[in-house]
N, C-alpha and C positions, 0 to 999 in steps of 0.2 A: 659564581653568583656574588653579588655585592653583600658585604656585611650589613647588619641592621644599622650600625653606626653610619655607614656611608649612604644608606637609603634615606636616613632621617636628616643628616647634617651635610650640607654643602658649604664648606668653608670658603668665605670670600677671599680671593686669591690675589695678592699683590706682593711682589718681591723686589729685591735688589738695592733700593736706596733706604737708608735708615731715616725714619721720620722721628724727629726729636721735638721736645717741647721747650721752646726758647722764650716762652712768655715771661718767665721770671728771671731769665739769665741776664747778667750784666753785658751790655753791648759796648763794643769798641767801634767807633766810626772813623772812616777815612774819606777825605774829600780831595778831589783833583780836578784840574781844569785842562782843557786842550783846545787849541785853535788850529783848525785845518785850513790850509791855503788851497783854494779851489783851482783845479786845472781846467783846461778847455774840454776835457773829456767829461767833466762832472755835471751832474744835475744836483738839485737840492737833496734828493733822496740818496744818491751815491755819496755826496759829501757828508751827510749825517751818518751813514753806515760806516764810513771809514773813520770819522771822528769818534764815533762811539766805541769802535774796536780799540782805537789808540788810547782813549781815556781809561778803558777797562784794563789795559795792560799797565798803565801807570798805577792804577789802584791795586792791581794784583801784586805788582812789584813791592809796593809799600806794605800790603798785607803780609806777604811772604817774609819780609824783613822783620816785621813785628812778631810773627808766629815763631820764627827761629830764636829770637832773642828773649821772648817773654813767656813762652809756653813749653809744654813737654814735647812739642814737635822736634825740638833740637835733639831729643834722645832717639828719634826714629832713624837717624843716620841717612837722611834723604838730602840730596843736593837741593840747593835753593830753587833751581829751575824746575825740578820735579815737584817740589812743594807748590810752586806757583801753578804748574800745570794741573795738579790734582785739585787745588783750591778753586780753579776756574770752573770745575764741575759742581761746585757747592754754593759759592757765594754769588749773589745777584747784585746787579747795578741799578741804582735809582738816579734818574736824571733830575737835577735840581734847577738847571737853567740851560737854555740853548738859544742861540741867535744866528741868523743867516742874513747876509746882505748881498749875496751873489759873488762875493770875493773871498769871504771866509765863512767857516762854520764853527761857532764857538759852543763848547759843551762844558758844563760843570756837573759833576756826578759824585755820588758817594757809594761806598760799600759799608754796611754795618754787619759786624760779626759778633757772635757769642763765642769767645775764645775756647771755652771748654767744649762746646758743641762741635766747633770746627776741628778741634784736635781729635775728638772722637770719630768724626767723619774720616779724617785723614788716616787714622789708625785702621779703620775698616778698609779704606780704599787701597792702602799700601799692601794689604794682604790679598787683594782681589786683582789678580794678574790680568783678567779679561777687561775689567773696568779701567785699569791703568792703560791697557792697550788702546781702548776706545778714546780715552781722553788725549793720549799722546798723538793718536792718528788725527783726531779733530784739530788739535793744536798745530800739527804739521800742515794740514790743508790750509788753515788760516794763515800760517807763516808764508806758505807758497803764494797765496792770493795777495798778501800785502807786498811781498817781494815783486810780484808781477806788476802790481799797480805802480810801485816805485820805479821799476825799470821803464815802464811805458811813459811815465811822467818825465823821467830824465831824458828819454829820447825826444819827447815833445819839446823840452826846454832847449835842446840843441838845434832846433829848427828843422828836424826831420819831418818828412811828410808821412803822417801816421794815420791817415784816414781809414786805411784798411785794418787798423789795430783796434778800432772802437769795439768790435765784437769781443776781442780778447779782454779788453778792459771791463766791459760789461759782465763778462763771465766771472772774472775775479771778484767784482763787487757783489755779484749774486751769491757767490760762495760765502762771503762775509755776512750777507743778509740772512742766508740760511742758518748760519751759526747763531745769529741774533735770535731767530725764532726758536732754535733748539734750547738756548739759554732760558728763554721765556717759558718754554714747555717744562723744563726741569724745575724751574721756580714754582710753577703751578703744581707740579707733582708733589713737591716737598710739603705743600700745605693741603694736599689731597683735593685740589680744585681740578678735577679730571676733565670736565667739559672744556675749560679754557686751555688745558694742556693739549687736548686732542686738536683743537683749532690751531694751536701753535705748531704742532708737529705736522699737521696737514700742510700748513704754509711752508714749512721747511722742506717737505718732500716735493712740493710743487716747484720749488727753486732748485733742489738738488735731489733727483729721484734715484741717485746711485748710492746713497748713504745707508748702509745696513743698520747702523746704530739708530738712525732716526726711525726706521721701521720697527726696530726692537722696542724703542720707547713707545711708539704708537701702539704696538701689540700689548705692552704692559698696561697702558691706559685703557684700552678696550677691555682687557680682563677686569680692570677695576670698575668699569662701567657695566660689567656683566654682559657684554656683547661678545660672547665666546666664539661664535662661528666666524665673525669678522676678525677677531683676534687671530684665529688660526690662519686665515687668508693672509693677513699682514705678516705674521711670523714666518709663514712659508716663503713669502717674498724675501724676508730678511735672510733666511737660510740659503736661498738661491744666490744672494749677493755675497754672503760670507758664511760658507758651510763650516768654518772652523770656530765660529763664535758659539761656544757651548751654552752661554746664557740664553741664547735663542731657544734651545731645546728644553731648558728648564722652564721658561715661560710657556712654551708650547705644551709641555706636560701639564702645567696648571690649567690651561684651557681645556685640554682633553679630559682632565679630572672633572672639571665643572660641567662638562657635557656628558659625563658618565662613561667615557671611554677609558676605563681604568687600565686595560691591557696596553693600549697605545701609549698612555702616560708612563707606564712601567718601562716600555721599550725606550722611550726618550730618556728617562732617568738612567737606565742602565747604559745607554750609549754614552752619556756624559761621564759616568763613573769609569767606564772602560777606557776613556781617553784622558781623564784627569781625576785621580782618586782624592785630590785635595779640596774639592769643592763641597763644602758642608751642606749647601742647599740641595745638592743632588741626592744625598742620602735622605734628607727630609722629604723630598718629593717621592723618592722610591718607597719610603716608609708609608707615606700617605696612600700611594697606589696599592701597596700590600694590604693596608687596612681596608681599602675599598674592595679588595678581592677576598677578604675574610681571613687573610694570613696574618693574624695579629701578633704572633710571636716574632715573625720576620719584621713586621712593622716596628715593633718596639725595639728590636735590635738596631735597626737603621736609625731610628729617631734618637736612641741613646748615643749612638756614634756621632750623629750630627750635633747634638747638644754638647758633647765632649769637645768636638772640633771647634764649635762656635757658640760658646755659652751665652753670648749677648744677643743671640737671634731670637726675638720674641715669638716669631711665627712657629719655630720648632716646638716650643712648649705648648702652643695651641694644638698642633697636630698630636703631640704625645698625650695631652690631656684627654682628647677624645678617645684615644686608644685605651688609656687607663679606664675611662668610663665604660667603654665597650667590654673591658675585662672585669667589670664590676668593682673596681677600686676607686670609689668616689673621692676618698681622702687624697690620693695621689693626683687625681684629676684636678681637684681644687688647688692643690699646691702648685701645679703647673700653670693653671690660669693666673694665680697670684704672681708667679715669676714673670709671666708674659706681661701682665699689667704693670708691674714695677719697672720693667724695661721700657715700656711704651704706653704710658697712661693716657695719651691722647691720640692713639692710633685707632682708626675706625675698625680695622680687622680684629684687633684685640677686643674692643668693646662689643662688636657684633657677636663674636663667638661666646663671650661671657653671657651676653643677653640670651643667646640661644640655649646655652647650658641651663641657665636659671629658669627659662621658660619651660624646658622639659622636666625640670625638677619641681615645678609647681610654685616657684618663687616669683610671683607676678610682679610685685613692686620692684624688686631688684632688676628683673628683666626689662621692664619698661624704662627704668632710669638709665640703664646701660644702652638700650636700643636708642633712646632719645639722644644720648650723647653721640652715638655712632652716626646717626642720621644727620645731626647738626654739622658733622665733619664731612660726610660724604652723602649727598642727597640721593645718589643712585640706589642706596640701600632701602629707600622707601618701597620701590617696586618689588625688590627681592623679598622683603619681609611679608608682603601680601601673599606670596605663593610658597615660601619656604615652610615646610611642614613643622619645622622646629617651633614655630610660633602659632601653630594651629589652635592651641588652647586660648590664645589671646585674640584671635581674629574678630570675635564679636564684642570684645571689650571696648568701651567708649574711649578710654584714654589711648588704646592702641590705634583706633581709627583716627584719632586726632593727629597722631604721629605720622601716619602713613598716607593720609588723604591730602 
């Protein structure tokens, strides 16, 4: 039987990328230009796709050089190519200017980084072997696509008859285009714009339906949009493509939890731990599942272990706060909510849970303030607030209705 805590509170579930507040951080901007010479194989679309990937590489090269020389990244003992690969999963490209005349495609683009935030991201990523593997694999596929494009262009330049190679060329360009959509999706995820992130990942999957990472990202977004049944379908597809990717099972466990299937969530979490004892999130999810099953002592032990392994994970403190609350220790619960908020003050998950806690504690004004901030970041929370019993005491409140209607 579920504990009272789990019947009342369903914690909004999002994992894996660290969402930071860069609004006041000092930005460093890099600008590069690239001119692509169009081949007989190219259309305007393919020319732009290739030019965009090349200008990104120039920018990432400069960003990597800067990070090594000017930040704590130099202490991470990572090779420059690894830093560049990891940074590619963080920093997004903004097009400043582009021109096309049928012979060349010109692009001018920039990357703006908050050095401290990027350093924090890289520190997290270098300890995440699965995320490293995904980024390296994505980079490898892009390298292969660019090499194939260059090979076919060289063959064309020698006068060889390559009419039958157009399909190969188009396939390589499509892989680059899929990567562009993945980059866009991740950018939207980092600012919790999940609707646009979902569109981006759908486009990427349409172009490359064999990428397990893209299905994983899509499943994560569906969890964030509270579409848990669809998230399970997508995450099951991801596991079919890559059964060794343990983060798939962590996200799937989250979807099971939100659907009230605590035992299946527990099985997924235990599967991850049995295969890799170093993933702190797995203990957090198992602790959440134990709390749902009313095994609060086991839950607390797992959450303490997760917090010890990864003290910068704001979500772990949210889980533990609810366990402390269920154990009747409101002071420790408040301490953990404060820890979570200090780590991620603009994260909708953190704000949502604090709002739920204060609503249950009868602190209406605090709850409405936090809920309003959470909804402003992630609009999907409007629908959830209308049905989540944590907010039942506010359902008839005029100001609550203004927030959710």
